N, C-alpha and C positions, 0 to 999 in steps of 0.2 A: 455409917453405912447409909447410903441413899438408895431410894427406889426409883427406878425410871417408870414411865408410863407402861412399858411393855410388861414389866414384872407385875405391876399393880393390875393390869388388864387380865393377865393369866390367873392371878390370884382371885379376882372377881369372878372370872368365868368358872373356875373350879368351885367356888362358893355357890354359884348359881346352879351348877350341875349337882352338887351334893344336896342342896336345898330342894331341887325339883325331884330328885329320887326319893327323898324322905317324904315329901308331901304326897307323891304318887303312892307309896306303900301305905301311909296312914289313911289316905282317902279310900284306897281299895279295901283295906281292912275294915273301914267303916261302911263298906258297901255303897259308896258314892262313886258309881262307875264313871260318870261324866268327868268329875274332878280328877279321879285317879288316872284315867286314860289321857286327859289333857296334860297333866303333869308328867306323865310318862313320855308323851310325844315331845314336850319341852326338854326333858332329859336327853332324849335322842338327838334333838337338834343341838343342844349345848355340846354333847359328846362329839358330834360330827364337826362342829366348829373347832373344837379344841384339837381334833386330830388333823385338821387341815392347816393349822397354824405352822409356820416354819419353826425349826428348832430355835431355842433361845440363843441370843447373841451373847458371847463373852466379852466383857469389857476389859481391856488391858489395864492392870493397875501399874501406877508408876508416878 
């Protein structure tokens, strides 16, 4: 099983999105408003980028 750059990019983007949301929640719980809001904005940007990506392409096996 080989991974193409598109699959790895989507995986990395999902990891960044999950990381940003986690950091945002933790920072807001610690009352660090600047860090929490910044991470929240980063999460929104990653979410919008992920939604604008075209659907994944299916490679024909053979």
